[in-house]
C-alpha positions as CSV (number, residue, x, y, z in Angstrom):
1,M,2.0,-5.6,-14.0
2,V,0.9,-8.9,-12.6
3,G,0.0,-9.0,-8.8
4,P,-0.4,-11.7,-6.3
5,G,-2.0,-14.7,-7.4
6,G,-1.5,-13.9,-11.1
7,R,-4.0,-10.8,-11.0
8,T,-3.4,-8.2,-13.5
9,V,-2.7,-4.8,-11.9
10,V,-3.3,-2.0,-14.3
11,D,-1.5,1.2,-13.8
12,G,-2.6,3.1,-10.5
13,V,-4.8,0.4,-9.4
14,V,-4.2,-0.9,-5.6
15,W,-4.3,-4.7,-5.0
16,V,-4.7,-4.3,-1.1
17,N,-7.4,-2.2,0.5
18,T,-8.3,-2.0,4.2
19,S,-11.5,0.2,3.6
20,G,-13.3,-2.1,6.2
21,A,-12.0,-5.2,5.3
22,W,-10.1,-6.1,8.7
23,L,-9.6,-2.6,10.5
24,S,-13.2,-1.6,12.1
25,P,-14.8,0.6,9.4
26,V,-16.0,3.4,11.6
27,A,-15.2,4.2,15.2
28,P,-16.7,7.0,17.7
29,Y,-13.3,7.9,18.1
30,D,-10.2,9.3,16.5
31,R,-7.5,6.6,15.6
32,R,-3.8,6.8,15.1
33,V,-2.7,4.3,12.7
34,L,0.8,2.9,12.2
35,V,1.0,1.3,8.6
36,D,3.8,-1.2,7.8
37,A,4.2,-2.5,4.1
38,S,6.6,-4.8,2.4
39,L,6.3,-5.9,-1.4
40,Y,8.7,-8.0,-3.1
41,V,8.7,-6.5,-6.7
42,A,10.5,-7.5,-9.7
43,V,10.7,-4.6,-12.2
44,T,10.6,-6.0,-15.9
45,S,10.7,-2.9,-17.6
46,G,11.0,0.9,-16.9
47,S,10.3,2.2,-13.4
48,V,7.4,1.8,-11.1
49,N,6.8,2.9,-7.6
50,V,5.8,1.2,-4.6
51,R,2.8,3.5,-3.2
52,L,1.8,3.4,0.2
53,A,-1.5,5.8,1.1
54,A,-3.1,6.3,4.6
55,Q,-6.1,8.6,5.0
56,G,-4.6,11.0,1.9
57,R,-0.9,10.5,3.2
58,V,1.3,9.1,0.5
59,R,4.5,7.5,0.8
60,L,6.6,6.3,-2.5
61,V,9.7,4.4,-3.0
62,R,11.2,4.0,-6.6
63,C,11.9,0.6,-8.3
64,D,14.0,0.9,-11.2
65,S,14.6,-1.0,-14.3
66,S,16.0,-4.7,-13.5
67,D,15.5,-4.2,-9.5
68,T,14.4,-7.5,-8.0
69,Q,14.2,-6.7,-4.2
70,S,12.2,-6.4,-1.2
71,Y,10.8,-2.8,-0.3
72,A,9.4,-1.7,3.0
73,L,7.4,1.5,3.6
74,T,6.2,2.7,7.0
75,A,3.3,5.7,7.5
76,T,1.2,7.0,10.1
77,A,-2.0,8.8,10.1
78,V,-5.2,9.6,11.8
79,I,-8.4,8.4,10.7
80,P,-11.2,10.9,12.5
81,A,-14.1,9.8,14.3
82,G,-16.9,8.2,12.2
83,V,-14.5,8.0,9.0
84,S,-13.9,4.8,7.4
85,P,-10.4,3.8,7.1
86,S,-8.6,4.3,3.7
87,I,-5.4,2.4,3.6
88,T,-4.0,1.3,0.4
89,V,-0.5,-0.4,-1.1
90,G,0.2,-1.1,-4.6
91,L,2.3,-0.2,-7.7
92,I,1.9,2.6,-9.9
93,G,3.9,3.7,-12.9
94,A,6.8,5.9,-12.5
95,G,8.4,9.1,-14.5
96,Q,6.9,9.7,-17.9
97,S,6.8,6.3,-19.3
98,G,6.1,4.2,-16.5
99,G,7.1,0.5,-16.4
100,A,6.0,-2.9,-15.8
101,A,6.8,-5.0,-12.6
102,K,6.0,-8.4,-11.2
103,L,5.0,-9.2,-7.3
104,T,5.7,-12.5,-5.6
105,P,2.4,-14.2,-5.0
106,S,3.8,-15.2,-1.4
107,G,2.3,-13.4,1.5
108,L,5.4,-13.9,3.3
109,F,7.1,-11.1,1.1
110,N,4.0,-8.8,0.2
111,D,2.5,-7.6,3.6
112,L,0.3,-4.9,4.7
113,T,0.1,-4.5,8.6
114,V,-2.2,-1.6,10.3
115,T,-1.9,-0.8,14.2
116,A,-4.8,1.5,15.4
117,F,-4.8,3.2,18.7
118,P,-7.5,5.3,20.3
119,V,-6.6,8.9,20.2
120,T,-10.0,10.7,21.4
121,M,-13.7,10.5,22.2
122,A,-15.9,12.4,19.6
């Protein structure tokens, strides 16, 4: 599979990962996050899933053969105090034989937005 900027995406490897990149890596309080992801996917063979994971909570959307369209996923999770965020979005093979797909390199179509709200003090 080919990801943004022509990078190769191997089965199960995620192409966006927030782990400390722009969401404060560790906070002294619990945080509830609202995660919104969108991807423009062109399936070239088989089937793939768009996978969004937030602190271990996983959401999937199936993309079947010859589909070319935008997909959107939303998830919520709690990041405990003192824990680094783990929020990822990407493509993984679906079914027994998996598949291949391309993502448009445009950030206008592929986006990951995370909004964090403080919940409690540790």
